[in-house]
C-alpha positions in Angstrom: -5.0 -114.7 -64.5 -5.2 -113.2 -60.9 -4.6 -109.5 -60.8 -2.1 -108.5 -58.2 -3.0 -105.0 -56.8 0.3 -103.1 -56.1 0.2 -100.8 -53.3 3.1 -98.7 -52.3 4.9 -100.0 -49.4 5.4 -97.7 -46.6 8.6 -96.5 -46.3 10.1 -96.9 -42.9 11.2 -93.8 -41.2 13.9 -93.3 -38.8 12.7 -92.2 -35.3 15.2 -89.2 -36.3 13.5 -88.0 -39.1 10.0 -88.3 -37.2 11.2 -85.8 -34.7 12.6 -83.6 -37.2 9.0 -83.1 -38.5 6.8 -83.3 -35.8 5.6 -79.9 -34.1 6.2 -79.5 -30.6 3.2 -78.7 -28.5 3.2 -76.8 -25.1 1.0 -77.7 -22.3 -1.5 -75.4 -20.1 0.6 -75.2 -17.5 3.6 -73.9 -19.0 1.9 -71.6 -20.9 0.1 -69.9 -17.4 3.8 -70.0 -16.1 5.1 -68.0 -18.8 1.9 -64.9 -18.5 2.7 -65.1 -15.1 6.6 -64.2 -15.5 8.3 -61.2 -14.5 8.4 -59.6 -18.0 4.6 -60.0 -18.2 4.3 -58.3 -14.9 6.6 -55.4 -15.7 4.8 -54.7 -19.2 1.5 -54.1 -17.4 3.1 -51.7 -14.6 4.6 -49.8 -17.4 1.4 -49.6 -19.4 -0.6 -49.0 -16.0 2.0 -45.7 -15.0 1.3 -44.6 -18.5 -2.2 -44.4 -18.2 -2.0 -42.5 -14.7 0.2 -40.2 -16.7 -2.3 -39.3 -19.1 -5.0 -39.2 -16.7 -2.9 -36.2 -14.7 -1.8 -34.6 -17.8 -5.5 -34.6 -18.9 -6.3 -33.2 -15.5 -3.9 -30.6 -15.4 -5.0 -29.5 -18.9 -8.7 -28.9 -17.5 -7.2 -27.0 -14.4 -5.1 -24.3 -16.7 -7.9 -23.8 -19.0 -10.5 -23.3 -16.3 -8.3 -21.0 -14.6 -7.5 -19.3 -18.0 -11.4 -18.6 -18.2 -12.1 -17.7 -15.0 -9.2 -14.7 -15.1 -10.3 -13.9 -18.5 -14.2 -13.8 -17.3 -12.9 -11.4 -14.4 -11.1 -9.1 -16.4 -14.4 -8.5 -18.6 -16.1 -8.0 -15.2 -14.3 -5.5 -13.8 -16.3 -2.0 -13.6 -15.3 0.2 -16.3 -12.8 2.8 -15.3 -13.2 6.4 -17.1 -11.0 8.0 -18.5 -9.9 4.4 -19.7 -6.6 3.8 -18.8 -3.8 1.0 -19.1 -4.3 -2.2 -16.7 -3.3 -2.9 -13.3 -0.1 -4.4 -14.6 2.5 -2.1 -16.1 5.9 -2.3 -17.7 8.3 -0.4 -15.4 11.8 0.0 -16.7 14.0 -0.9 -13.8 18.5 0.1 -13.4 20.1 -0.9 -16.2 17.0 -0.5 -18.6 15.5 -4.0 -18.1 11.6 -3.5 -18.4 9.7 -5.5 -16.0 5.9 -6.3 -15.2 4.4 -6.3 -12.1 1.2 -5.7 -10.4 0.8 -2.2 -8.7 -1.8 -4.3 -6.1 -5.4 -2.7 -5.0 -6.7 0.4 -6.3 -4.4 -0.1 -9.2 -6.6 1.9 -11.7 -6.5 4.9 -9.7 -2.7 4.6 -8.8 -1.8 4.8 -12.8 -4.4 7.8 -13.1 -2.6 9.6 -10.5 0.6 9.2 -12.1 -1.2 11.7 -14.9 -2.4 14.2 -12.6 -1.0 17.5 -12.3 0.5 18.5 -8.5 -1.5 21.9 -7.1 1.6 23.9 -7.6 1.2 23.9 -11.4 -2.5 24.1 -11.5 -4.0 26.7 -13.9 -6.9 28.1 -12.9 -8.8 29.8 -15.5 -12.3 30.8 -14.7 -14.6 32.9 -17.2 -17.0 35.1 -15.1 -17.2 37.3 -18.2 -20.6 38.9 -17.4 -20.3 38.6 -13.4 -16.8 40.7 -13.1 -16.8 43.1 -16.6 -15.2 40.2 -18.5 -12.0 39.7 -15.9 -10.6 37.1 -14.2 -12.3 36.0 -10.9 -9.8 37.2 -7.6 -9.4 33.7 -5.8 -10.1 34.0 -2.0 -6.7 33.5 0.4 -6.3 31.0 3.0 -3.8 31.4 5.2 -2.3 28.4 6.9 -0.7 28.7 9.9 1.7 25.7 11.2 3.0 25.3 14.7 3.6 21.5 14.6 5.3 19.3 12.0 2.4 17.8 10.9 1.9 21.0 8.9 5.4 20.5 7.3 4.4 17.0 6.0 1.1 18.5 4.4 3.0 21.3 2.8 6.1 19.6 1.5 5.3 16.2 1.0 1.5 15.9 -0.1 1.2 19.6 -1.5 4.9 19.7 -2.7 5.0 23.2 -1.9 8.5 25.5 -1.8 8.9 28.0 1.3 11.5 30.7 1.6 12.8 32.8 4.4 9.8 36.0 5.1 11.8 39.3 5.1 9.4 40.9 6.9 9.4 38.5 10.2 12.9 36.7 11.4 12.4 33.0 12.2 9.4 32.6 9.6 9.2 31.0 6.3 6.4 31.4 3.6 5.0 29.7 0.5 2.2 30.1 -1.6 0.3 27.5 -4.1 -2.5 28.7 -6.3 -5.7 25.6 -6.1 -8.2 25.4 -8.2 -10.5 27.6 -6.2 -8.3 29.3 -3.8 -4.5 30.5 -3.0 -3.1 29.0 -0.1 -0.5 30.9 1.6 1.8 29.1 4.1 3.7 30.3 7.0 6.0 28.5 9.5 8.4 28.7 12.0 9.1 29.7 15.1 8.7 33.3 14.2 5.1 32.8 13.5 3.2 33.7 16.4 -0.1 35.6 17.4 1.3 38.7 17.3 2.9 38.5 14.0 0.5 37.1 11.7 -2.0 39.2 9.6 -5.3 40.2 11.4 -7.4 40.3 8.1 -7.5 36.9 7.3 -10.9 35.4 6.9 -10.5 31.9 6.1 -7.3 29.7 8.1 -6.0 26.4 8.6 -4.6 26.5 11.8 -1.9 23.4 12.3 -1.2 22.5 16.1 0.4 19.8 18.4 -2.4 18.1 21.0 -0.2 15.3 21.9 0.5 16.2 25.3 -0.3 18.7 27.9 2.4 21.1 27.6 1.7 21.0 23.7 -2.1 21.6 24.2 -1.3 24.6 26.4 0.4 26.0 23.6 -2.4 25.5 21.2 -4.8 27.0 23.5 -3.1 30.4 23.0 -3.5 30.4 19.2 -7.5 29.4 19.6 -8.1 32.1 22.9 -6.3 34.6 20.5 -8.8 34.0 17.4 -11.7 34.2 19.8 -10.6 37.7 20.7 -10.8 38.9 17.1 -13.4 41.4 16.3 -14.4 39.0 13.2 -13.0 35.5 13.8 -12.2 33.7 10.6 -13.3 30.7 9.6 -11.0 28.0 10.8 -10.1 24.3 9.9 -8.1 22.9 12.5 -5.3 20.2 11.7 -4.1 18.8 14.7 -2.0 15.8 15.8 -4.2 14.3 18.4 -3.7 12.4 21.5 -2.5 8.8 20.8 -5.4 7.8 23.6 -7.6 9.7 21.2 -8.3 12.2 24.2 -9.4 15.6 22.1 -12.1 17.0 24.0 -10.6 19.5 25.1 -11.1 21.3 21.6 -15.1 21.1 22.3 -15.1 24.7 23.4 -13.7 26.2 20.1 -15.9 24.4 17.9 -18.5 26.5 16.1 -21.1 27.9 16.7 -19.4 28.8 20.3 -15.7 29.1 18.7 -14.2 29.6 15.3 -13.1 26.0 14.4 -15.9 24.8 11.8 -14.0 21.5 11.0 -11.0 19.5 12.5 -8.4 17.0 10.5 -7.3 14.7 13.3 -4.7 11.9 13.6 -5.1 8.8 15.4 -8.5 6.8 15.2 -10.8 9.3 17.1 -14.4 8.2 17.6 -15.8 11.3 16.5 -14.8 11.1 13.1 -17.6 11.5 10.9 -16.6 12.6 7.8 -18.5 16.1 8.0 -16.9 17.8 11.0 -14.1 15.6 12.2 -12.0 14.1 9.4 -9.3 11.7 10.1 -5.6 12.8 8.7 -2.6 10.8 8.3 0.2 11.0 10.9 2.9 11.9 8.1 6.9 11.7 8.6 9.3 13.1 11.3 9.9 16.5 9.6 11.1 18.0 12.6 13.8 15.2 12.3 14.7 16.8 8.7 13.2 13.4 7.3 13.6 14.4 3.4 10.9 14.1 0.6 12.1 11.0 -1.0 10.9 11.3 -5.1 9.8 7.9 -6.5 12.4 7.9 -9.0 15.1 7.8 -6.5 14.1 4.6 -5.2 16.2 1.7 -6.2 13.8 -1.3 -6.1 16.3 -3.6 -7.8 19.4 -2.7 -5.2 20.2 -4.8 -2.6 19.6 -3.9 1.1 21.9 -4.7 3.7 19.1 -5.2 6.5 16.4 -7.9 6.1 13.9 -5.6 8.6 14.2 -2.3 10.5 12.3 -0.9 13.4 11.7 2.9 13.3 9.6 4.0 15.7 9.2 6.4 18.8 9.3 4.5 22.4 6.4 5.9 24.6 5.7 4.2 27.9 3.3 1.4 28.2 3.6 1.6 24.1 3.6 -2.0 22.1 6.5 -1.2 20.2 8.4 -1.7 23.7 7.5 -5.3 23.3 8.7 -5.4 19.9 11.9 -3.5 20.9 12.6 -6.2 23.2 11.8 -9.0 21.0 14.2 -7.7 18.0 17.2 -7.3 20.7 16.9 -10.5 21.9 16.2 -12.6 18.9 19.5 -14.0 17.3 18.8 -13.7 13.8 16.1 -10.4 14.2 19.4 -8.5 16.3 21.9 -9.7 13.7 19.5 -9.1 10.3 17.6 -5.9 11.3 18.3 -2.3 11.6 16.9 -0.6 14.6 16.4 3.2 15.2 13.8 3.9 18.0 12.2 7.0 16.4 10.5 7.3 13.5 6.7 6.0 12.1 4.9 4.0 9.5 5.1 6.7 6.8 9.1 6.8 6.9 9.3 3.0 6.0 6.4 3.5 2.8 8.1 6.8 1.6 11.5 4.5 1.4 9.9 1.5 -0.6 9.5 -0.6 2.6 7.1 -3.0 4.0 5.7 -2.0 7.3 4.9 -4.4 10.0 2.0 -3.1 12.0 -0.1 -4.2 14.8 -3.4 -4.5 14.1 -4.9 -3.6 17.8 -7.2 -1.0 19.4 -5.3 2.0 20.9 -5.7 1.9 24.7 -7.9 4.9 25.9 -11.0 6.7 23.7 -10.2 5.5 20.4 -12.4 3.8 18.1 -12.7 0.1 18.6 -11.5 -0.4 14.7 -7.7 0.6 14.6 -6.1 2.2 11.3 -9.1 3.2 9.5 -7.5 5.7 7.0 -4.8 3.1 6.1 -7.1 0.4 5.8 -9.7 2.2 4.0 -6.9 2.8 1.2 -5.6 -1.0 0.7 -2.1 -0.1 1.9 0.6 -3.1 0.6 1.5 -3.8 4.6 2.0 -6.7 6.6 -0.6 -6.6 9.7 -0.1 -8.7 12.9 -2.0 -9.4 16.1 1.0 -9.9 18.0 4.7 -9.0 17.7 4.9 -12.8 18.5 4.1 -13.4 14.8 7.4 -11.8 13.7 9.9 -14.8 13.6 7.6 -16.4 11.0 7.4 -13.3 8.9 11.1 -12.8 8.8 11.5 -16.5 8.2 9.6 -16.2 5.1 11.6 -12.7 4.5 14.5 -15.4 4.2 13.2 -17.4 1.2 11.7 -14.4 -1.0 13.8 -13.8 -4.1 15.4 -10.6 -5.2 13.0 -10.2 -8.0 10.0 -10.2 -5.7 11.5 -8.2 -3.1 12.4 -5.4 -5.8 8.7 -5.8 -7.0 7.2 -5.2 -3.7 9.4 -2.3 -3.2 8.0 -0.9 -6.4 4.6 -1.6 -5.4 5.0 0.2 -2.1 6.5 3.4 -3.3 3.5 3.3 -5.9 1.1 2.9 -3.3 2.3 5.8 -1.1 2.6 8.6 -4.1 -1.0 7.2 -4.8 -1.9 7.6 -1.0 -0.3 11.2 -0.7 -2.3 12.5 -4.2 -5.5 10.9 -2.6 -4.8 13.1 0.8 -4.3 16.2 -1.4 -7.4 16.0 -3.1 -9.1 15.4 0.2 -7.5 18.2 1.8 -8.6 21.0 -1.2 -12.2 19.4 -0.9 -12.5 19.7 2.7 -11.3 23.9 2.2 -13.0 24.3 -1.1 -16.2 23.0 0.3 -15.9 25.1 3.9 -15.0 28.4 1.3 -18.4 27.7 -1.1 -20.8 26.7 0.9 -23.7 29.0 1.7 -23.1 31.7 4.8 
């Protein structure tokens, strides 16, 4: 019997069924077209932007960390101030009770210390010299101060903060007295103070004179010539408003040992200033025009000001201030935004909390080649210019400053000026004391 193999007969499939189960494949060319399409490119761009942002963020983080680390390291390296005080930043209550932080700038530690110092008219002298004077207090030497110039009023009222009253014995004279650590200072001023009305039993004298012009020099010589005629002239410190061109050699004939003057406190940059015999002194404010003593707490730094800038200066012939005055009058913005009063000086601006703009050039004449030595030594918050032609840029910046910045700047200026006056007070007391206590 023949065995017939039975194999399944394949069933025929329709074309539609075959196409339904077949997996479709894409050609390489189609794949390449999709990877280069707009969506793929956009994705790559976004990834790149994110990567750049990560790099920038990391870089900024490193910069901030380095800045903070440098600040901390700088604070740790500052010299120690004794006695220990607060840092340069102070919390100050402005008007309305708002507390703000601000940096009082250069010499900040000394400025903070000066705020806690006692004014000279409140100093109490308590010396215990029991064995040398039978157990009693030491009688302090008396120093007379005769003021025949406005710079003496500035010293007495603004720096020493002394008070004065009419002299009951001398018409047209005012008197005052302050007790210092090592001496008593008696102040005399006014038209009634002349060589014939002052006491002649004086042993130590501070004579304040004006040496700006030939006429003023002649008046000063009257006082010095009179002192030479005394049987025993007083040891004299001359406080003098000097000549702007530093032409002050006329005082040489009155210097010790030929004359009674042992030391001179002199305004402007006289080249002979050596801090031994000649000392530089601030010009001060125009007290002869009744410029008041402006107390720091009376300055309103947050109050808006009507003018962007002001010019308060005395115009002398051939002075650079004339060029400044002409610029402010002729410049459209300056003439409309600045207050111009051609009368006063740098220190009026400082006392009012304004920032002075100072021409940093050597005064013509015999003055030192380095101008403004006294101010620069104490780091003033002023704007220095080499030419008044720089003013337009300065005024343009002023328009962009915020009210808060200007308020903080006024605070810094007034703080610095109060500190500066205390430094000048201490300097004056030191000079007088060293003169009194040095061996004969």
